[in-house]
N, C-alpha and C positions, 0 to 999 in steps of 0.2 A: 629450742622452743621454750615452753614453760609459760609461766604467768599464773594469774589467779585462778584460772579454770583448768589447769593441768594437774597431773598427779605429782609433779615436781614443782617446788616453789622457785625454781631457777628462772632467771631472765637473761637475755643476751642482747647486746647491741653491737653494731659494727660501726666504728668511727675511723675514717681515714685521716690520719694526722700527719701533716707534712713535716718532714725532718730531713736533715742533710747527713748527719753522722750518728746521732744518738737521740734518744727520747727518754725522759724521766717520767715514770708513772708513780703516782702516790695514791694509795687506796685507803679510804677511811670507811670503816664499817661500824655502824651503830645499831646494836641489836635491841631495838625497841619495838619493832613491828612484827617480828617473827619469833617463833619459839626455839628454832634451831639456829645456832650461830654459824653453821657451815656455809661456805661460799667458795667460788672458784673464779678465776679470771685467766684469760689467755691474751698475751700480747705478741703480735707478729709484726714484722717489718718487711717492707718491700721497697727496693730502690727504684728511682726513676719512673714512678707511676704518677700520672697526672692526678691532682686532687680537684674535685669539682664540688661546688656547693650551689645548689639551686640552678644547675646548668652553667654556672660560671667556672671556668678553669682558673685556678689560682696560680700565681707565679711561683717559681721554685723558691723564691726568697720569702714566701708567706710564713707568718708565725701566728700561733695562737696566743692571745692575750687574755688572761683571766682577770675579770673585773669583779671585785667583791665589795659588798656593803655589809658591815657588821654593827651598824649603829641602831638607834631607835628612831621610829617615825611617829609623828603625832597622828591622831585620827584624821583620815582623808588627806594626808600629806602625800605628795607625789614623789616617786623615785625614778630617776632616769636609769633604765635598764642597760642601755648601751651608750657609751660616751666616747666618741672618736675625737681625740684632741686635735689631730691634724692628719692630712692625707685622706685616704679612703679605706674602706674595709667592708667586711661582710659580717653580719650577726649570725653566728653559727648555731648557738643553742642557749637556752636559759633554764636554770633550775632555781626554784624559789622555795625556801624553807622558812617558815615563820613560827614564832612562839608568842603566846600571849598569856598574861595572868588574868585576863577578863573572861 
């Protein structure tokens, strides 16, 4: 549990990530919003479980593709959040972090 209204500042999220033999997890923690730098995470795996996103069952060959934009945008300029070059896909999640000198 946790969150802004609990006695603990902890948050938790459950993401089912499709993988066949291994998964790589990279954690980046930036201690700018909280006073204590403590955190924890748990990674668990399960084989042969179907992965569903929005009611759609993904094929066993599904892969997560990270799309990043680390450039600058002009005021009122648009940015495509999801760009599928070929084939089909599902937009799983978005995280947006911005910084401005204005």
